[in-house]
C-alpha positions, 0 to 999 in steps of 0.5 A, spaced: 499 500 500 503 506 497 498 513 500 501 519 496 500 527 498 501 532 493 503 539 494 505 546 491 500 548 487 497 555 487 496 560 483 500 564 478 501 568 472 504 565 465 511 564 464 512 563 471 515 557 475 511 552 481 514 546 483 510 540 485 512 535 490 509 529 492 510 525 498 509 517 499 508 512 504 511 506 505 517 503 504 517 499 497 516 506 493 522 504 488 518 499 486 513 503 483 514 507 476 512 514 478 507 519 474 504 526 474 498 526 470 492 532 470 485 533 469 482 540 466 476 543 467 471 539 463 476 535 460 479 528 461 485 526 466 492 526 461 498 524 462 503 529 463 510 526 465 513 520 468 519 517 471 522 509 472 523 506 477 531 508 478 530 515 475 533 513 469 529 514 464 523 519 464 517 520 460 513 526 457 507 528 454 509 532 447 505 539 450 510 540 457 516 537 453 522 542 454 518 546 460 516 540 465 522 536 469 520 530 474 524 527 478 525 523 484 528 521 490 528 514 492 531 515 499 526 521 501 520 517 498 518 523 493 517 526 486 518 532 484 515 535 478 519 542 475 514 546 471 517 552 467 514 557 463 507 555 465 502 558 461 494 558 462 492 551 458 497 548 463 491 550 469 488 543 472 488 539 478 495 535 478 496 528 481 501 524 482 500 516 481 504 509 482 504 504 477 506 497 477 506 496 470 513 496 465 516 504 467 515 506 459 508 504 458 507 509 464 505 514 457 499 511 457 497 508 464 492 513 466 487 508 467 491 502 469 496 506 475 495 503 482 496 508 486 493 515 487 494 522 490 488 526 491 491 532 487 493 539 487 490 544 483 495 549 479 492 555 476 495 560 470 493 566 468 494 570 462 
């Protein structure tokens, strides 16, 4: 069992940066591929970024590539999302999730991740 708690969301202006954090409970954190997903008002939840169990490989949605960076610290049971050059279309609730599937499948795993946090709201004003 893994419990996930996101933090770091808020209201920012276009062009600003935010750093999201996700704290995980349990001693098996390193066994899971981790991902950030988001859900904008009226839209389906979508993949944003993922990171392999050993933190060597990262994966990004095209819409955030070059602006967002995912990282993890297995010693501290934490995963992070650095978001730069934010745009109004990045406005959404951001969720941290843990999955037991193969690392590279995180990009299509919006419906099969094992554990989810409750989300943190990011609002980007123009």
